[in-house]
N, C-alpha and C positions, 0 to 999 in steps of 0.2 A: 608572558604567554604560556610558558611551560607550567607555571604554578596554577594558572587558571585551568588549563587542560587537566592537570592532575586533580584539582578540586572538583571539576565536573565529573571526572571518571569515578571519583569516590562517591559523589552524589547519585550516580547511576546504580550503585549497589543496592540501597534500600528500595529504590524504584523497581529494580529487577525482581527482588524477592517478593515484594508486595504484589506485583502484577502476576507472577506465577502462582502465588498463594491464592489470589482471587480466582484465577482461571481454574485452578485445581478444585477449589471449593464449588464453583459453578458446575463443573463437569461431574463432580461426585454427586451433586444434588439432582442430576437427571434421573428420573425414575426408570425402573425396569430391571430385569434380570440380566446381569452381565454374561451369563452363559446361555441365554436364549438364542437358539439357532446355531450354536457353535457345533452341535453334533447332528445337524440335519433336522429331520422331522421328529426324531426321537429325543427324549430327555437325556442329558449327559449322565454318564455313570457317576455314582457317588465317589468312586475313587478318583476320577478325573476332577470333579468339583473340589474335593478335599485337597488334592495336589495343587491345583491352580490357586485355591484360596490361600494356602500356606505360602506359595511362591510369591504372590503379589500382595500379601498381607491384607486381604479383603475383609478379614474379620476384625481388623484393628480400626479404631476411629480414623476418620479421614485426615485430621491433623498429623497423626503418627504416620499414615501412609505418605503424606506429603514430605515428611522428614526423610523417610526411607528413599523416596523418589529423588529428592534434591541431593541426597548423599551420593547416589549413583550418577546423577546428572553432572555434578561438579567434577567427577572423574572422567567425563566424556562419554558416559554410558547412558544413552537415551532409553534403554530398556527394549523389551520385545512385546509384540502383540500376543494375544491369547493363542494365535496360530503359530507362534514361534518365529515370526519374521522380525528382523531387527528394524526398529523404528528409524535408526540412522540411515538404513538402506532406503526406506520409504522417502525420507527427506531428501536424500541425495538424488533420487529419481524424479521427484515431483518439483522440488524447489527451482531447478534451473529453468524449467518451462514457465513457471509463474514469474520468476525474476525477469526473463526475457519479455514476457507479455507486459509486465509493469514498466520496464524500461522503454519499450516501444510506446506505450501509452503516455509516459512522462515526456518523452521527446515530442510526441504529437501535440500534447496540450501546451508544452512550453513554446514550440514554434508558432502554432496557430494562435494560441491565446495571447502571447506577448505581442505578436505582429498586429493582431486586431486591436489589442488594447492601446498600443502606442499610436497607431494611426487614428483611432477614434478619439484618444485623449488630446492629440494635437489639433484635430479638426472636429470640434464638438458641434453638435446640432446640425450636421450635414446629412447627406443621403447615406454615406457609409456608416456614420455613427448610428443612425436610426436602424439601418440594416443589421448591424452587429448587435444592437440591443434587442431587436426582435428575434434574431437567430439564437442568441444566448438564452433568452427567455424560453424559446421553443425547446432547446436542449435541456434546460432545467426542468421543464414540465413533463418530458417524456421519460418514463422509467427505462432503466438499462435493458431489461429483458424485452421490452417492446422494440426499442431501436435495434437490438441485437437480432431478433427474429426477422425484422423488416429487412435489414441489410443482408442477412443470410439468405432470405428468400429472393430478394430482388437481384442481388449481385451473384449469388451462388446457384440458385435454382432457375430463375427466369433467364438471365443473360449469360450465366456460366462464365463470368469474369473471374471469379475466385472459386476455390473448392469450398463446399458447404461446411466441411469439417477440417480440422487441422491434423496433419500427420503426427505420428509419434515423435518425429525428430523436432517438430515445432520450429521450423525455420523462420527467420525474421521476416522473410517475404510473405509468409502465410499469416503472420501475426499483425499485419498492418490494419486490416479491418477489425479484428477483435480488439486490438489496441485502441483504435478510434472509439469503438463502442465503450470500452472500459473507461476511457478518459474523457468521454463526451461531457459529463456533468462538471468535472474538474476544469476542463477547457473553458467552459462558460464562466466559471468563477474566476479563472486567471484573467480572461479578457476583461471582465467587469472590474476586477481589482486593479489591474494595470491602468485601465482607463481612468478610474477614480484617482489613483495615485498621481498619474501624469497631470490630470486636470488641476489637482490641488497644488502640486509643486510648481507648476508653470506660473503661478502667481506669487511665488516666493521672492524675497528680496535678492537672493543670490542669482536667480535667473534673470531678473531685471537688470542687475548690475552687469552680468555677462553680456547681455544684449546691448546695454549702454556703452560698454567698452568696445563694441564693434566686432565681437567674435562671430565667426561664421555660424549659421544656424545648426549645421551638422555638429560642430563642437559644443554648442550650447546644449543641444539635445543629448548627444552621445556621452559627453563627459560630465556635465553638471546636472542636467535634469534626469536622465535615465538612471544613473547610478544611485541617486537618492530615492528615486521612485521604485526601484527594484527591491528594496529591503522587505516590505510586506509580501511581495510576490515570491521572493526567494524563500521566505518562511513557509509559505503555503506549499510551494513545490517540494521543498525538502521533506516536510512531514507527509506529503501526499504519496511518496513512494511506498511507504509502509501501508498507507490506506489502500492504494491500488492493489498491492499484494494480498492484503487481507480481504478486500472486497471483490476479488476476482472469481468467486464461486459461481456467480450467475453467468458471467461471460465464458468461463471454462465449461460450464454445463451446456451452453448453447452451441459452442463450436467444438465440443468434445476434446478439450485440451486436458491432458493428464497432468494436472497441477495440484497445488496444496489445497485449493478450494474443495476439489472433489474428495481429497483424502480426509479433510476435516469433516466434511459432511458424512462420509462413510464411517469415520471413527465415532462421531456423535451418535449416529443411529445404532451402532453396535456396542455403544458404551465402552469404547477403548479409550479410557481417560488418559493413559500414558501417551498415546499417539497424539491426541488433541493438545495436551500440554507441551509435548516435544515440538510440535510444529509451531505453536504459539510462542514458545520460548525464542525461537529464531526470529519470528516476526517482531517480538519485543526488542530484541537486540538491534534489529534494523531500525526501528523507531528511535531508539536511544542514540545510536550512532549518527543517524541523520540529523537529529536535533543538535547534537554536538557540532557536526559539520556546518550546519546553518549558522550557529552562533559564531563560529570562526570566520565564516564568509562575511559577516557583518562588518568586520574591520577592513576587509578588502573593498567593500562597497562604500563605506562611509569613513573617511580618515579621522573623523572626530571620535570614533569609537576605539578605545584602547583597553586591552585586558591586562590585568596585573595579577 
């Protein structure tokens, strides 16, 4: 196991550099003047433009800019914005809110999606099965910004059950509805994926053998059927944490959550490439670590899987 983890960690290095290089190239390709609007309605003084150009190597080709940036990043320096604010400070303020929102969404999609998938997988073609299939199709068809605005208006404005916007503290109790909105599409996928996996594995030989041995249904389902059926679901849930964090920009905008989605959007519009890359770097690390964790969980779910 130790050798496998070490090998996987070494494999993450080229993925990390390749991803950050791609993001840096895409951000650099965004057209526009990086100094537009930095000095109000007037054009920035030539001395300021010259100083900032030399400081951030803006006259150099973007591959060389990337080398300078990664050199600072590997020492823990995420750099500064053109306004002089540390990017690490932006990340420290925005990331906790987005992480809490993503965790709430992940918990909601896991509880509701797994429960619905298991129940419908065990009782196919019934009323509950048809209800879940129609409901998940409904969730998949509705864009996130539509469901977000509807829930915000109905629960927040009409019935005043929740606050229409989230406070700056972003308490977990305030993030339940935004988390549901964020995870609604993924929740539908989890329910359908679990249902399909349960239905396929319920016809497997090891399940029929367990039933023939007279084992209680709870043990057959909980120990034999569910553990093997969860492997594709765990894969989806593990990688979905990074997807929820990266895709939270719409939900954060609807409920006025000060998270990384809003910071990325602001950085792209102002051509703050260092800010965008700095935030995406942390997202990439979350993706890579969650993929490694999912691989390690396979051995716990399926005893036949062993890493050497």
